[in-house]
C-alpha positions in Angstrom: -112.0 33.3 238.6 -114.9 31.4 237.1 -114.1 28.3 235.1 -113.4 28.7 231.4 -116.2 27.1 229.5 -115.0 24.7 226.8 -116.9 24.9 223.5 -119.3 22.4 222.1 -116.6 21.1 219.7 -113.1 20.2 220.9 -111.8 19.0 217.6 -108.9 19.7 215.2 -111.0 22.4 213.4 -111.4 24.4 216.7 -108.2 23.7 218.7 -106.3 26.7 217.3 -109.0 29.2 218.1 -109.5 27.7 221.5 -105.7 27.9 222.3 -105.7 31.6 221.4 -108.6 32.2 223.9 -106.8 30.2 226.6 -103.5 31.9 226.0 -105.3 35.3 226.6 -106.1 34.2 230.1 -103.9 35.4 232.9 -100.9 33.0 233.0 -100.0 33.2 236.7 -103.0 31.5 238.2 -104.8 28.2 238.4 -106.9 27.1 235.4 -110.3 25.5 235.7 -112.1 24.3 232.6 -115.8 23.5 232.5 -116.4 20.6 230.1 -120.2 20.2 230.4 -120.9 21.7 226.9 -118.5 19.5 224.9 -120.3 17.3 222.4 -117.6 16.5 219.9 -114.1 15.5 220.8 -111.1 14.1 218.9 -107.6 13.1 219.9 -106.2 16.6 219.2 -108.8 18.1 221.5 -107.7 15.7 224.3 -104.0 16.5 223.5 -104.7 20.2 224.0 -106.2 19.5 227.4 -103.2 17.3 228.4 -100.8 20.1 227.2 -102.7 22.7 229.2 -102.4 20.5 232.3 -98.7 20.0 231.7 -98.1 23.8 231.2 -100.0 24.6 234.4 -98.1 22.0 236.4 -94.7 23.2 235.1 -95.7 26.7 236.1 -96.7 25.6 239.6 -100.4 26.3 239.0 -103.4 24.1 239.4 -105.5 22.5 236.6 -109.0 21.2 237.0 -111.5 19.8 234.5 -114.9 20.3 235.9 -118.1 18.6 234.9 -116.7 16.8 231.8 -119.6 15.9 229.4 -120.3 12.3 228.5 -118.7 12.8 225.1 -115.5 14.1 226.8 -115.4 11.3 229.3 -115.9 8.8 226.5 -113.1 10.3 224.5 -110.8 10.1 227.5 -111.8 6.5 228.2 -111.3 5.5 224.5 -107.8 6.9 224.6 -107.0 5.3 228.0 -106.7 8.7 229.7 -109.8 8.6 231.9 -107.7 9.4 235.0 -105.1 11.6 233.4 -107.1 14.9 233.7 -108.8 14.1 237.0 -105.6 14.6 239.1 
């Protein structure tokens, strides 16, 4: 399966819609997210990514964040989570 492309905005205004899209994906497989288009990120957007990683791990499935944009990398760094989504 091709990576799921994250939207331009990963913010509180968009997290609910994004979660609905992600919940519609098949649950019993690895999840790869493509973060290259992300331009706006807030703490709730990062929290969503962390929750997705946890859900995947608890289900015994892989989680990868591919090509995080500079904005996404900066948000992770600012929150002290630079390494959290890379493992």
